[in-house]
C-alpha positions as CSV (number, residue, x, y, z in Angstrom):
1,M,-19.7,5.0,-14.9
2,A,-16.3,4.3,-15.5
3,I,-16.6,0.8,-15.7
4,K,-19.5,1.3,-18.2
5,E,-17.4,3.0,-20.3
6,D,-14.4,0.5,-20.1
7,I,-16.5,-2.7,-20.8
8,E,-18.4,-0.8,-24.1
9,R,-14.9,0.2,-24.9
10,G,-12.6,-2.6,-24.7
11,N,-14.5,-5.5,-24.6
12,D,-17.5,-5.8,-26.5
13,C,-19.0,-9.2,-25.5
14,V,-20.3,-7.1,-22.4
15,H,-22.7,-4.4,-22.7
16,E,-25.5,-2.2,-21.4
17,E,-27.5,-5.0,-20.0
18,V,-24.4,-5.8,-17.2
19,S,-23.0,-2.2,-16.8
20,V,-26.2,-0.1,-16.3
21,P,-28.0,-2.4,-13.6
22,L,-25.0,-2.9,-12.0
23,L,-23.5,0.0,-11.6
24,Q,-26.7,1.7,-11.0
25,E,-27.3,-0.6,-7.9
26,K,-23.4,0.1,-6.8
27,K,-24.3,3.8,-6.7
28,N,-27.7,3.6,-5.3
29,M,-25.9,1.5,-2.3
30,A,-23.0,3.8,-2.2
31,D,-25.4,6.8,-1.5
32,E,-27.9,5.2,0.4
33,E,-25.9,2.9,2.7
34,D,-22.7,5.3,2.1
35,G,-21.7,4.9,6.3
36,Y,-22.8,1.3,6.7
37,T,-19.4,-0.1,7.8
38,D,-19.1,2.7,10.4
39,K,-22.8,2.0,11.8
40,T,-22.6,-1.6,12.0
41,S,-18.7,-2.1,13.1
42,S,-18.4,-1.2,16.7
43,K,-14.9,-1.2,17.9
44,A,-15.4,-4.1,19.8
45,S,-16.5,-5.8,16.6
46,L,-13.2,-5.1,14.7
47,W,-10.5,-6.5,17.1
48,M,-9.7,-9.0,14.1
49,V,-9.1,-6.4,11.9
50,Y,-6.6,-4.8,14.5
51,L,-5.3,-8.0,15.2
52,S,-4.5,-8.8,11.5
53,T,-3.3,-5.5,11.1
54,V,-0.7,-5.9,14.3
55,V,0.2,-9.1,12.5
56,A,1.1,-7.7,9.2
57,V,3.0,-4.7,9.9
58,C,5.7,-7.0,11.8
59,G,6.6,-7.1,8.1
60,S,7.0,-3.4,8.2
61,F,8.7,-3.6,11.0
62,E,11.0,-6.0,9.4
63,F,11.4,-3.8,6.6
64,G,12.7,-1.2,8.7
65,S,15.3,-3.7,10.3
66,C,16.2,-4.4,7.1
67,A,17.2,-1.1,5.9
68,G,18.7,0.0,9.5
69,Y,21.0,-2.8,9.9
70,S,24.1,-1.6,7.7
71,S,24.5,2.0,9.1
72,P,25.4,0.9,12.8
73,T,27.6,-2.4,11.6
74,Q,29.4,-0.3,9.2
75,T,32.9,-0.3,11.6
76,A,32.4,-3.8,13.4
77,I,31.9,-5.8,9.8
78,R,34.6,-4.4,8.0
79,E,36.8,-5.0,10.4
80,D,36.0,-8.7,11.4
81,L,35.8,-9.9,8.1
82,S,38.7,-7.5,6.4
83,L,36.1,-5.7,4.0
84,T,37.3,-3.2,2.0
85,L,35.2,0.0,1.5
86,A,34.1,-1.0,-1.9
87,E,33.2,-4.2,-0.5
88,Y,31.0,-3.0,2.2
89,S,29.8,-0.8,-0.3
90,V,28.4,-3.9,-2.4
91,F,26.8,-5.3,0.7
92,G,25.0,-2.2,1.7
93,S,23.6,-1.2,-1.8
94,I,22.9,-4.6,-3.0
95,L,19.4,-4.6,-0.6
96,T,17.8,-2.2,-3.0
97,F,18.9,-4.6,-6.1
98,G,17.0,-7.3,-4.0
99,A,14.3,-4.8,-2.8
100,M,13.7,-3.8,-6.6
101,I,13.3,-7.9,-7.8
102,G,11.0,-8.0,-5.1
103,A,8.8,-5.1,-5.9
104,I,8.4,-7.3,-9.8
105,T,7.5,-10.4,-8.4
106,S,5.0,-8.9,-5.0
107,G,2.5,-8.1,-7.2
108,P,2.0,-11.5,-9.0
109,I,3.0,-13.6,-5.9
110,A,0.1,-11.9,-4.1
111,D,-2.4,-12.6,-6.8
112,F,-1.3,-15.9,-7.1
113,I,-1.0,-17.7,-3.8
114,G,-2.9,-14.6,-1.8
115,R,-1.5,-11.9,0.4
116,K,-0.7,-14.1,3.0
117,G,0.8,-16.5,1.1
118,A,3.1,-13.3,-0.1
119,M,3.7,-12.3,3.2
120,R,5.0,-16.1,4.3
121,T,7.6,-15.8,0.8
122,A,8.7,-12.4,2.3
123,T,9.3,-14.0,5.3
124,G,11.4,-16.9,4.1
125,F,13.3,-14.8,2.4
126,C,14.4,-12.8,5.3
127,V,14.6,-15.5,7.8
128,G,16.9,-16.9,4.8
129,G,19.0,-13.9,4.4
130,W,19.5,-13.1,8.3
131,L,21.0,-16.7,8.6
132,A,23.5,-16.1,5.9
133,I,24.4,-12.8,7.5
134,Y,25.2,-14.2,11.1
135,F,26.9,-17.3,9.5
136,A,29.1,-15.2,6.9
137,K,32.8,-15.7,7.0
138,G,33.2,-13.3,3.9
139,A,31.6,-10.7,1.4
140,L,30.0,-13.5,-0.6
141,A,27.6,-14.9,2.2
142,L,27.2,-11.4,3.2
143,D,25.7,-10.3,-0.2
144,I,23.8,-13.3,-0.6
145,G,21.9,-12.8,2.7
146,R,21.6,-8.9,1.9
147,L,20.1,-9.5,-1.6
148,A,17.8,-12.4,0.0
149,T,16.6,-9.9,2.8
150,G,16.2,-7.0,0.2
151,Y,13.9,-9.5,-1.5
152,G,11.6,-9.5,1.4
153,M,11.8,-6.2,1.4
154,G,10.7,-5.3,-2.0
155,V,7.5,-7.9,-1.5
156,F,6.3,-6.6,1.8
157,S,6.7,-2.8,0.7
158,Y,3.7,-3.9,-1.7
159,V,1.8,-6.6,0.1
160,V,1.6,-4.8,3.5
161,P,-0.4,-1.8,2.6
162,V,-2.3,-3.7,0.3
163,F,-3.6,-6.1,2.6
164,I,-4.7,-3.6,5.5
165,A,-6.5,-1.8,2.5
166,E,-8.4,-4.6,1.6
167,I,-9.4,-5.9,5.0
168,A,-10.0,-2.2,6.8
169,P,-13.3,-0.5,7.0
170,K,-13.0,2.6,5.1
171,N,-13.2,5.0,8.4
172,L,-10.4,3.2,9.7
173,R,-8.2,2.1,6.3
174,G,-5.8,5.4,6.2
175,A,-4.7,5.2,10.0
176,L,-4.3,1.7,9.6
177,T,-2.0,1.5,6.6
178,T,-0.6,4.4,7.8
179,I,0.5,2.0,10.7
180,N,2.5,0.6,7.6
181,Q,5.3,3.8,7.7
182,L,5.1,4.1,11.4
183,M,6.4,0.4,11.8
184,I,9.3,0.8,9.2
185,C,10.0,3.8,11.0
186,S,10.8,1.9,14.0
187,G,12.2,-0.8,12.7
188,V,15.1,1.6,11.0
189,S,15.0,3.6,14.6
190,V,15.4,0.4,16.9
191,A,17.9,-1.2,14.5
192,F,20.2,1.9,15.0
193,I,20.0,2.2,18.5
194,I,20.8,-1.8,19.9
195,G,23.0,-1.6,16.9
196,T,25.2,0.6,18.9
197,V,25.4,-2.0,21.5
198,L,25.0,-5.4,20.2
199,T,27.5,-7.2,18.0
200,W,26.7,-6.9,14.1
201,R,26.0,-10.9,14.5
202,A,23.7,-10.2,17.5
203,L,21.9,-7.5,15.6
204,A,21.1,-10.0,12.4
205,L,19.7,-12.3,14.6
206,T,17.1,-9.5,15.9
207,G,16.0,-9.4,12.4
208,L,14.5,-13.0,13.2
209,I,11.8,-11.5,16.1
210,P,9.9,-10.0,13.7
211,C,9.8,-12.8,11.4
212,A,8.3,-15.3,14.0
213,I,6.0,-13.1,15.2
214,L,4.6,-12.7,11.6
215,V,4.7,-16.3,10.8
216,F,3.1,-17.4,14.1
217,G,0.5,-14.7,13.8
218,L,-0.5,-15.3,9.9
219,F,-2.0,-18.8,11.1
220,F,-4.5,-16.6,13.2
221,I,-6.0,-14.0,10.7
222,P,-8.2,-14.4,8.0
223,E,-7.0,-14.0,4.2
224,S,-7.9,-10.7,2.2
225,P,-11.5,-11.0,1.6
226,R,-11.4,-9.1,-1.7
227,W,-8.6,-11.7,-2.8
228,L,-10.7,-14.6,-1.7
229,A,-13.8,-13.2,-3.8
230,K,-11.8,-12.7,-7.0
231,I,-10.5,-16.0,-7.0
232,G,-14.0,-17.5,-6.6
233,R,-13.8,-19.1,-3.0
234,E,-17.0,-17.8,-2.1
235,K,-17.5,-19.7,1.2
236,E,-14.3,-18.6,2.3
237,F,-14.9,-15.0,1.4
238,E,-18.0,-14.4,3.3
239,A,-16.2,-16.0,6.6
240,A,-13.3,-13.8,6.0
241,L,-15.0,-10.8,5.9
242,Q,-17.3,-11.8,8.9
243,D,-14.5,-12.6,10.8
244,L,-12.8,-8.7,10.0
245,R,-16.2,-7.1,10.9
246,G,-17.6,-9.1,13.8
247,K,-20.1,-12.0,14.3
248,D,-23.0,-10.0,14.6
249,T,-22.5,-7.8,12.0
250,D,-24.6,-7.3,8.7
251,I,-22.1,-7.8,5.8
252,S,-24.6,-8.8,3.4
253,K,-24.4,-5.0,1.7
254,E,-20.8,-4.6,1.6
255,A,-20.0,-8.4,0.4
256,A,-22.8,-7.1,-2.5
257,E,-20.7,-4.7,-3.3
258,I,-17.4,-5.8,-3.4
259,R,-19.2,-8.7,-5.4
260,D,-21.0,-6.4,-8.1
261,Y,-17.2,-4.7,-8.6
262,I,-15.2,-7.9,-8.8
263,E,-17.6,-9.5,-11.4
264,T,-17.5,-6.4,-13.5
265,L,-13.9,-6.2,-13.4
266,E,-13.2,-9.8,-14.4
267,R,-15.1,-9.3,-17.6
268,L,-12.4,-7.1,-19.1
269,P,-9.5,-8.7,-20.4
270,K,-6.7,-10.0,-17.8
271,A,-4.6,-6.6,-17.0
272,K,-0.7,-7.1,-18.4
273,M,2.2,-4.8,-18.0
274,L,1.7,-3.0,-21.3
275,D,-2.4,-2.8,-20.4
276,L,-1.5,-0.3,-17.7
277,F,-1.3,2.3,-20.1
278,Q,-4.4,2.1,-21.8
279,R,-6.6,5.1,-21.5
280,R,-8.9,3.4,-18.7
281,Y,-6.1,2.7,-16.4
282,L,-3.9,5.8,-17.4
283,R,-5.1,8.3,-14.3
284,S,-4.7,5.8,-11.8
285,V,-1.2,4.4,-12.7
286,T,0.0,8.3,-13.3
287,I,-1.1,9.1,-9.1
288,G,0.4,6.0,-8.0
289,V,3.4,5.8,-10.2
290,G,3.9,9.8,-9.4
291,L,3.3,10.0,-6.2
292,M,6.6,7.3,-5.5
293,V,8.7,9.7,-8.1
294,F,8.4,12.5,-5.8
295,Q,8.7,10.7,-2.9
296,Q,12.0,9.2,-3.7
297,F,13.4,12.2,-5.5
298,G,12.7,14.6,-3.2
299,G,15.7,13.4,-1.7
300,I,14.4,11.2,1.5
301,N,17.1,8.1,0.9
302,G,20.2,10.6,0.4
303,I,19.3,12.6,3.7
304,C,18.0,9.2,5.2
305,F,21.5,7.3,4.5
306,Y,24.2,10.1,4.7
307,V,22.2,12.2,7.9
308,S,25.2,11.7,10.0
309,N,27.6,13.1,7.3
310,I,25.3,15.9,6.6
311,F,25.3,17.1,10.7
312,E,29.1,16.5,11.0
313,S,29.9,18.8,7.7
314,A,27.6,21.6,9.0
315,G,29.6,21.2,12.4
316,F,26.7,19.5,14.5
317,S,26.9,16.9,16.5
318,A,26.2,13.6,14.3
319,T,25.4,11.6,17.5
320,I,22.9,13.7,18.9
321,G,21.4,14.9,15.4
322,T,20.7,11.3,14.3
323,I,18.8,9.9,17.6
324,T,16.5,13.3,17.4
325,Y,16.3,12.4,13.8
326,A,15.3,9.2,14.6
327,I,12.6,10.0,17.7
328,L,11.1,12.9,15.5
329,Q,10.8,10.5,12.7
330,V,8.8,7.8,14.5
331,V,6.9,10.7,16.9
332,V,5.6,12.2,13.7
333,T,4.8,9.4,11.8
334,G,2.4,8.0,14.6
335,L,1.0,11.4,15.1
336,N,0.3,11.1,11.1
337,A,-1.8,7.8,11.7
338,T,-4.2,9.7,14.3
339,V,-5.4,12.4,11.7
340,I,-4.9,10.8,8.2
341,D,-8.7,9.7,8.2
342,K,-9.9,13.0,9.3
343,A,-8.0,15.6,7.6
344,G,-7.7,13.5,4.4
345,R,-4.8,12.3,2.3
346,K,-4.6,15.4,-0.3
347,P,-4.1,18.2,2.6
348,L,-1.4,16.2,4.1
349,L,0.7,15.6,1.0
350,L,0.3,19.8,0.6
351,V,1.3,20.1,4.1
352,S,4.3,17.9,4.2
353,S,5.5,18.6,0.5
354,T,5.4,22.4,1.7
355,G,7.7,21.5,4.9
356,L,10.1,19.4,2.8
357,V,10.7,22.6,0.3
358,L,11.5,24.5,3.3
359,G,13.8,22.1,5.1
360,C,15.4,21.7,2.0
361,V,15.9,25.9,1.5
362,L,16.9,26.1,5.3
363,S,19.8,23.1,4.7
364,G,20.5,25.0,1.3
365,I,20.9,28.2,2.9
366,S,23.3,26.7,5.6
367,F,25.6,25.0,3.1
368,Y,25.5,28.4,1.2
369,F,26.7,30.4,3.9
370,K,29.6,28.0,4.5
371,D,30.9,27.4,1.3
372,H,31.0,31.5,1.4
373,N,32.1,31.9,5.0
374,L,28.9,34.0,5.7
375,A,27.5,34.3,8.9
376,L,29.6,30.9,9.9
377,N,27.6,30.6,13.8
378,S,24.6,30.0,12.1
379,V,25.7,27.3,9.8
380,P,24.9,24.3,12.4
381,I,21.4,25.8,13.7
382,L,20.4,26.3,9.7
383,A,20.9,22.8,8.5
384,V,19.8,20.9,11.9
385,T,16.5,22.9,11.7
386,G,16.2,22.0,8.1
387,I,17.2,18.5,8.2
388,L,14.8,18.2,11.4
389,I,12.0,20.0,9.5
390,Y,12.6,17.9,6.5
391,I,12.0,14.6,8.4
392,G,9.3,16.1,10.5
393,A,7.2,17.0,7.4
394,F,8.3,14.1,5.4
395,S,7.0,11.5,7.7
396,A,3.9,14.1,8.1
397,G,2.7,13.1,4.7
398,M,5.1,12.1,1.7
399,G,6.3,9.0,3.7
400,A,3.2,7.4,4.3
401,V,0.3,8.9,2.1
402,P,1.7,7.8,-1.2
403,W,1.6,4.1,0.1
404,V,-1.6,4.6,1.5
405,V,-3.3,6.2,-2.0
406,M,-1.3,3.2,-4.3
407,S,-3.1,0.8,-2.0
408,E,-6.5,2.4,-2.7
409,I,-6.5,3.4,-6.3
410,F,-5.6,0.4,-8.5
411,P,-8.6,-1.8,-9.7
412,I,-8.3,-5.4,-8.4
413,N,-7.7,-6.9,-12.0
414,I,-4.7,-4.6,-12.6
415,K,-3.4,-4.4,-8.4
416,G,-1.0,-7.0,-8.6
417,V,1.0,-5.4,-12.4
418,A,0.4,-1.8,-11.5
419,G,1.1,-2.2,-7.6
420,S,4.5,-3.9,-9.0
421,L,5.2,-1.0,-11.3
422,A,4.7,1.4,-8.4
423,T,6.8,-0.6,-5.9
424,L,9.7,-0.9,-8.5
425,V,9.7,2.7,-9.3
426,N,10.0,3.5,-5.8
427,W,12.9,1.1,-5.2
428,F,14.8,2.5,-8.5
429,G,13.8,5.8,-7.2
430,A,15.7,5.2,-3.8
431,W,18.9,3.2,-5.2
432,A,19.3,6.4,-7.6
433,V,19.0,9.1,-5.0
434,S,20.9,7.1,-2.6
435,Y,23.8,6.2,-5.5
436,T,24.0,10.0,-6.6
437,F,23.4,12.0,-3.2
438,N,27.3,12.0,-2.4
439,F,28.1,13.0,-6.0
440,L,25.7,16.3,-5.6
441,M,27.5,17.1,-2.3
442,T,30.5,17.0,-4.0
443,W,29.4,19.1,-7.5
444,S,27.6,21.8,-4.8
445,S,26.0,20.9,-1.5
446,Y,23.6,23.7,-1.6
447,G,22.8,23.3,-4.7
448,T,21.8,19.4,-3.9
449,F,19.4,20.6,-1.7
450,I,17.9,23.2,-4.1
451,L,17.4,20.3,-6.2
452,Y,15.6,18.6,-3.9
453,A,13.6,21.5,-3.2
454,A,12.7,22.2,-6.5
455,I,11.4,18.7,-6.9
456,N,9.2,19.1,-3.8
457,A,7.6,22.0,-5.0
458,L,6.7,20.1,-8.3
459,A,5.2,17.4,-5.8
460,I,2.7,20.2,-4.5
461,L,1.6,21.1,-7.9
462,F,1.2,17.1,-8.8
463,A,-0.7,16.8,-5.6
464,V,-3.3,20.0,-6.3
465,T,-3.8,18.8,-9.8
466,V,-3.5,15.2,-10.2
467,V,-4.4,13.3,-6.6
468,P,-7.7,12.7,-6.0
469,E,-9.1,12.8,-1.9
470,T,-10.1,9.1,-1.0
471,K,-11.0,9.8,2.5
472,G,-14.0,8.1,3.6
473,K,-14.6,6.3,0.1
474,T,-15.0,2.3,-0.4
475,L,-12.1,1.0,-2.6
476,E,-14.8,0.6,-5.0
477,Q,-16.2,3.9,-5.2
478,I,-12.4,5.4,-5.2
479,Q,-11.9,3.1,-8.2
480,S,-15.1,4.1,-10.4
481,A,-14.1,7.5,-10.0
482,I,-10.6,7.7,-10.7
483,N,-11.6,5.8,-13.8
484,A,-14.2,8.2,-14.7
């Protein structure tokens, strides 16, 4: 009865005559027809959902291409353009600042011009950014291009999982949203591998390929039905939902549930950033932002950006270690997509966080042994084992699940503002961890990993006590339950 309470507390002009019948009808619909999407939509009829997902995750692959570009190109760019280490460091790190700007504006853009419009906007920035990098003759053009691709990344990181969550049937939503993370990992890995054989300018041009597929594909897929319903485009809403569920599928019950929920939310005041901290939204905001904090401050970007140095410091081959790392990341993330709708979000978070703690502890022990000249023969194997357990565990849950949950828990009237906040927190964490990692390693190599282990241990506690299970529920059911 969360929405009823919200209306009574926050908007006196709407009272029991609206809330009670509406929510009772929705509750009965959820109880009696809980499996309607599962029963009426066959795999054959859902081809448009799959096509839309394939098109959307080209944005995720583009995200990975942007993130992975700077690692294999550092030496060549510095030599060709005579950049100092400081200038190249600016080039590498400015991506994150662009992503923060993209995160701030992604929600309002997606709410104003739609999910497809937001993806087109992000694509345009990425195309401009890659061309600026390709034609660059000095540091300024490089930085402008990198900033533009970062902005596109920031928008993609929000709008792709939200779009997929809004078009997918509830029984497929987790798996399809997880493909977002799989394609990010794939983009990073592909950029790293082909960057060893292509010139840095040619590698920049490969970043245009997912952009081209995305722009072309967006002409053939529908807009998010929930966004269309929210802005009152009824005919397009029904047509889009019918396309996504199949022409022979009865969409009346799902359409009615979406309409009823949106009509109720529209009677609430339009949310602003400060409104997110009202009691009615506090739990969903805490869950979404909290998961992003633990995802980033558990150390992933520090370890990911400097994994070669970690292996070298531990006395292991950086090339072998990094390639193994990249392959494991893609494989485990792919497996995660097949089990997330069966195992559930919460169990995966718990297993993942436990593995992250173990990986950090093993890596910390290896550096402790090295610093104190203890069991030096075991240092490389402990470091490699710890890092591979860490990335495997991250890919198994903490990498994808926070984005899945974020796309599910925010009511549509605050989804733009709340999603922007969560994405901004994520990118700020990415910057903070990657920036401080080398300083922490200088302070204490083993202490750094123990610190990350402690944060990941707190993530276990957070998942147990705060995060709800959203498997098998419609978005409307999830949001009503969270805000109860």
